[in-house]
Every structure is written in C-alpha cells, then in structure tokens.
C-alpha positions in Angstrom: 0.0 0.0 0.0 3.1 2.2 0.3 3.2 3.0 -3.5 -0.4 4.3 -3.3 0.6 6.6 -0.4 3.7 7.7 -2.2 1.7 8.6 -5.3 -0.8 10.5 -3.2 1.9 12.5 -1.5 3.4 13.5 -4.9 -0.1 14.3 -6.3 0.2 11.5 -8.9 -3.2 10.2 -9.8 -3.7 6.5 -9.7 -4.6 5.0 -12.1 -4.8 8.0 -14.5 -1.1 8.8 -14.4 0.3 5.6 -12.7 -1.0 2.0 -12.5 0.0 0.2 -9.3 -0.1 -3.6 -9.0 0.7 -5.6 -5.9 1.3 -9.2 -5.1 -0.3 -11.8 -2.8 -3.9 -10.3 -2.9 -4.0 -9.6 0.8 -7.5 -8.7 2.1 -6.4 -5.1 2.7 -5.9 -4.7 -1.0 -9.6 -4.5 -1.5 -10.1 -1.9 1.3 -7.5 0.7 0.4 -8.5 3.6 -1.9 -8.1 3.1 -4.8 -8.4 -0.7 -4.3 -5.2 -2.4 -5.3 -4.9 -4.6 -8.4 -3.0 -7.7 -7.3 -1.7 -11.1 -8.3 -3.4 -13.9 -6.4 -1.2 -17.0 -5.7 -2.7 -20.4 -5.1 -1.5 -20.7 -1.5 -3.3 -24.0 -0.8 -1.9 -25.6 -3.9 1.6 -24.3 -3.0 1.4 -25.8 0.4 0.1 -29.2 -0.9 2.9 -29.4 -3.4 5.5 -28.5 -0.8 4.2 -31.2 1.6 4.2 -33.8 -1.2 7.8 -32.9 -2.1 8.9 -33.0 1.6 7.2 -36.4 2.2 8.8 -37.7 -1.0 12.2 -36.5 0.2 11.6 -38.2 3.6 11.1 -41.5 1.6 14.4 -40.9 -0.2 13.1 -39.7 -3.5 14.4 -36.5 -5.1 11.8 -34.0 -6.4 11.5 -33.8 -10.1 11.3 -31.3 -11.6 13.1 -28.9 -9.2 11.0 -26.0 -10.5 7.2 -26.1 -10.4 4.9 -23.5 -12.0 1.5 -23.0 -10.5 -1.2 -20.8 -12.0 -1.7 -17.3 -10.6 -4.6 -14.9 -11.1 -4.6 -11.2 -11.9 -7.2 -9.5 -9.7 -8.0 -6.2 -11.4 -9.2 -3.4 -9.2 -9.2 0.4 -9.3 -5.4 1.0 -9.1 -4.7 0.0 -12.7 -6.0 1.3 -16.0 -5.3 1.7 -19.6 -2.1 3.4 -20.7 -2.6 7.0 -21.8 -2.9 7.4 -25.6 -0.3 9.4 -27.5 -1.7 12.4 -29.3 
C-alpha cells in the first residue's frame, strides 16, 4: 500500500497517471483507496505441493522437476488502468 501513499503524497493520480499492481492479494488490497490490483497466488496448492515434495524426500526420492509452476490470477481493481494514448 506504500506505493499508493507515495503517489498520493506526490499528487500523482492512480490509475490515470500511474498504475499500481501488488502481489499476494492480501485482504487489505480490496479496502484501500483506490483498491489495489494484485496477483493472487494459489497458496493451498503451493502448500500441498511442498508437503508432497517433503514427504517424498523423507522417503528418499528426489523432487523432479526442481521447478514447479502454479497458475496465478490477476485480480483487477481500481489501481490499474489503460495506458494514456499518445496524441
């Protein structure tokens, strides 16, 4: 929420002059003004995957692949908008 405060202190209009996007989709993101566009992570799926990997390692298997991609979701709110058009 600090970027929103910094923009307000500098009289930068969000989202007209600056789009702000956060990460983790904390509940507070929906309550600030303007509400913050965020990336929502699949925390339950992340935890389940980590537990499966840890249990596998406890059984002596090595995790394959070492890198796992999980789908995220863009939650669009009031802090982002279209880029200004060149005239």
